[in-house]
N, C-alpha and C positions, 0 to 999 in steps of 0.2 A: 496614414489612416488605418485605424484598426478594422480588422476583418469582421463580417458579420457574424452574429451569434449562432452558434451551432446547436441542433437540438436532435439529442440521441434518445433512445428508447430502450429499457431494459424490461425485456417482454416475460412476465412470471404471472401470467393470468392476473387475479385479482390483487396481488402485490407488486404489479408492473408500475415502473416510475420513470420520469423524465431527467435525463441529464442535460443540463445547459451549460455551455462553455463559450466563453468571450469577455470581452471587456465592459466593466460597468454594471456587471449584475447585482453586486452586493447593493448598489443604490436604485436597482430595479425592483422596488418594494412591491409594486402590484403584482409582479411575476410569482415572488415567492410567498408572499403573504397568504395568497389564495391556497397555498398548500396547508396552512393550518387551520385544524379543524374546531379547537376548543378555544377556552379564554385564558389557557395557562401557558406560558413557555419558560423554560429554563435555557439560558445560554452558557455552554461549557467551552472554554477557551483556555488560552494559558497568559501567563505574564508578559509574554513577549508580543503576543498577536492581539490581546483584547485593546492595548492602547492605540494600536495602528488602526483597527478595522471595527471594532464594536460600535464605534459613534457613527459608522456608516450605516448599521442595520438598526440602530436604536428607533429611529423614526418609524420604519416598518413594524415596530411593535408597539406603537401607540394605541392605546386603549386596551391592552391585553394586562393581564397581571402576570409580570414577567420579572426574573431576576438573572444573576450570572453568577457562575461558579468557576473560578479560575485555579488552572493548575500552575505549579512551577514548571518550566520548559524542560522538555528531555525525555527520553524513553524509560528512564530509572524511576520515572512518576506514574507510569501506567499500572497501577496496583490496585488490589483489592480494597486497601485502605481508604484510596481516593475514590473508588466506586461508593465505597460507603459514605463520605462525605457528600458527593453528589446526590444519593439518595437521600440524606438527611435535608440538603438544599430543596429537592422536589417536595419533601415533607411541609417544610417551613413555608414553602409557597402554596402549599394545599392543593398540589397539582392532582386532577382528577384524571379518569381514563381516557379522556380526549387531549389531554395535554400534550405539548411536543417539547423534545429536547433540540436545541440547534447546537450542532458542533462545528465550531468558528476556530480552525486551526489545522495542524497537519494530521499525519497519520496517528499518533499517540492519543490526540484530542478526539479523533472521530472515532477510534477504537473503544475509548474508554466512554464516551458519550453514548454510543450505540449499545454498549453492554449495559450501560445504566438505564437505557430506556427499555431495552429487554426485560430488565429486571422489576422496574417500576411495576407494580400492578399486573405483573407478567406480560407486559408489553405494551408500550405507548409509541406514539409517532416520534420519528426524529428526522431532522433534515441535516443533511451533509453541506457544510461550506468550506470546502477544503483551501486552505491558502498556501499550501506547498506543491511542488510539482508532482512529488510522489504521491501524495494523497490525491491529486487530481486524476491521475491516470491509474492508479491502482487500489488503494485501500477504501476510498470514498464509495466505489461501485462493487457491489456484489454481496453486501450484507455480513461480512466476516466482522465480528466484534470480539473483544476480549482483553483480557490483560495478562501481563507477565507474572511468573513465580520465580523463586530463585533457583529453582531446577531447571527453568529453560522458559522459553519465549511463548506467549500466547498459548500456553496449555490450559486455560481456563477462558471459556467464552462461549457465544451462541451465535446462530444465525438469525440474524434480525435486519431485514431490508428497510433501506430509508424511503421516506415519502419523496423525496426529490435530491439532486445533487446540483449544487449552484458553483460551478467551477469558474469565479472571477480572475481571469489571467491577469488583471490589473496587481493583485495581491504579488504575483511574483516579482514584481520590481523592488520588493523589500526583502527578498529571499537572499539570504547570503550564498556565495557563489558555491562553497562546499554542498550545502543542501541542495541547491539546483542541480548540481552534478549528480547527486545522489538520487535524484528523481529520474534522471536520464537512465540510469541502470533499469528500472522499472519499464521504461519505454522499450529499450533494447530487448529485454526479456521477453515482451509480448510478440516481438518480430522473430525472434530467436526460436520460439516454440512453435509456432504456426503460420508463420508469413514471411517467406524469403522475399517476396518484392518490396515489402516494407523495411527489411533490414538492408537491403541495395538501397532504398529510398534514404534511409538513415546515413548510410556511407557518404551518399551524394551531398547530403544536406547537413553534415556534421558541423562545418564552420559557421553556418546560419544559426544552428542550433547551439553550438557554443556561445555565440554571439547574442543569444535570446531574441532573435529576430521575431517580431510577436506572430506574424502570418505564418512562419514556419513551426514556430512553438505551438500554436494553436492546432495546427494541421496535425502535429504528432500526438497531441493530446487527444484529438478526436480520432485517429486512426488506432491508437492504443486502447482508448474506450470503447470503441465499436468492437473490436476482436474480444474484448474482454466480456462485453455484455452479450455476445452471441453464446460465449462459452458458458455462462452463469445460467442464461435462459436455457440451455440444454442440460445443464449438472448443477443444480442450486446448492446441494447440500455436498458437493465433493465426493460422489460416489465412484466416479470415472474420469471423465476427461477434464474436469475442472482441476483435479490433482496436478495436471502439467503445469500449470499456472505458478507453481511451487519450483519450477527450474531454478537450481542455485540456492534454493531456501534451506535445504536441510544442510549442506555445507555453511551457509550464511548466518543463520540461526544459532549455530554452534559457535561461530566465530564471535557474534554478538554478545551471546551469553558468557563465554569465557573472557571476554573483555568486559564483563558486568555493565553492559549497555552504555558504556561510555567511551570506548576506544573506536568503535565503528559505528557509523550512522547506517541505517537498515539497508538503504540503498547500495552503501559501500559494501557491506557484507554479501548483498545479492551480487554485486559485481564480482566480487572474488570467487563467490560460491558458482556463478555460472562458467567462470574459466575453468574451476576445478572438476566442474561437471563435464565440460568439454574435454578436458584431459583426461578423466576417467573413461569416457566413452572411446576416445582414442585407443587407450591402454587396453579397453575390452574389445577392440576390432569392429565397433560400431560405425566410427567416424574416422575421417582421415585428418592429416595435419592440416590441410588448407582451411578447412573449418574453423579449427582452433586458432589458427593465425589471423582469419577475419575478425573473430570475436575479440582477440587480445588487441588488434589494431584499433577497431571501433571503441573499445574501452579506454585505451590509452588517449586517442583522438579527443575524446571527451572528458579527459581529465579524470578518470576513475581508478581506484587503486586495483591492482592485479596480484599482488602478493599477500601472503598471510602476515599480520603484524608481527614485529619481533616478540619474542618471549613466548608464544603460546606453544603449548605441548600437543603434539600429534595424539597422544594416548588420550589425554583430555578431551579432545575435539571429537574424538571418535565416541568416546563415552557420551558425550553430548548428544551426538547424532543418533544413539540408540533410544534417545527419548522421543525422536522426532514421531508427529503424529500419524505420518504415513506408513510407518513400518507395522508389521504384523507377524504374529508367531515368531517373535525374536529373531526375524531377519531383515536386514536391511532393505528397504524399498525406495529408491531413488528416481529423481526424474532425470533422464540421460538424453541423449539425442542420437540420431543418425546423420546429423550434419543440420545446417541452418535451416530452421522451419519443419524440423521433423523430429520433434520432442517424442520421448514415449515413456510410460512406466516401467520400470524395470526391477522386478523382485528377486531375493534371493542372492544380493550384490556380496560378493567374497570381500570380508573386512579386510583381509591382506592386501587387496588390491586399494582400498580405500585408504589403509595406512600408508601403503607407497606413494599415492597422490599427495597425502598430506605431508609425509616426510620430506618428498622433493621439493613442496612450496613452503618450507619453513627453514 
C-alpha cells in the first residue's frame, strides 16, 4: 500500500508554495488545477516523458487554451535556442500574463521551463511536475532556473519560484536505474551538508532505497525537500547559506562540462564531486578519513560513480572550475566540510591543492 501524500511548504512570503509528494498526484487534477490562475497553459516536456505522462494530465487542462512543447531528452538540449522555441510556443498560444507553464519532466525540463516562464512578459506562473528522483529532491524546489552555455553549466538563469511542486512518485517506476541512482546523489548531498542523522538513516536504509521501496523512497524525498525548503526560506537568492547546497557541484559541473553533458548525468557528477570535496577537505586538515570513507561506502552501496571518467584532463577541469558562479575576485570558493553534516563555504582555496586532488583521481 502506498504511503499517504505528504504536504510540505516553502515559506517565502507572497511567493510561498506547496510541495506535494506521493502516489497518483498527476491524476489528482482538482489539487493542481486550482493552482492555475488564467486561461492559458503550456506544458513543456520531452520526447521520453510526454508519451508516458502527458495523457494523465490532459484531463486536468480541460477548458483551457493549452498546448505542449517537447524537447529532445538530455542535458545537451538545455539551451537558449530551446528557450526561444518555448517562448515562440507561448506566443503562438496567445499566452497572457496570467498564463502558466507546466514543467513535466526531469531537471532539464524544469530548469528550461522555469527560465522560459521567467522570461515571458517578465515572469509568469509555472508549476513543477518532476518525473525523476533528482528533480523531485532538488531542482524542482527553490526557484533556480536556467540553461547551459558551451563554456559552462547553468551560467545563464534566473531565480523564479514555482506556484507548486507536484511530485508523483508513480513516475519513478519508469525511471531507468542509472537515472534513479543519480537522484540518490542529491539525497545524500542534503544529508552530507547539514543533517548527520539523516546520513545515518540513509546508511541504514540503503538496501531499501536501492530496491526502490515506495515508503522508504517517499520518506527520503520528503526529508531532503524539507531540509532544502528550510535553506531556501532563509536564503532564497544564495547570498550565504544556500551556497552550501552546492556541495560537490563545482567539481561536478566541471566534470559534466568536460564530458559535453553526455558522459555523466548531473547526479553522477555530484557524486564524484562530493567525494573529491571530501578528499580536499581531508587534505586541508578540515575533516578526517573516517568521514570520507563513510561517503565513499554509501555512494558505492547505492551504485554511484566515485572516480573521474577516463581521459579527462585535470588542467581542463581546474580551468572549468574557475568559471564557477561561487568564485569571487579570482580565487576559488568551494563548499567543503568538517565532516558529515558540517559543510561550509571556504574561500581562497589554493589551486595547487585542488590540482593535487584532481590528479590523484584521474
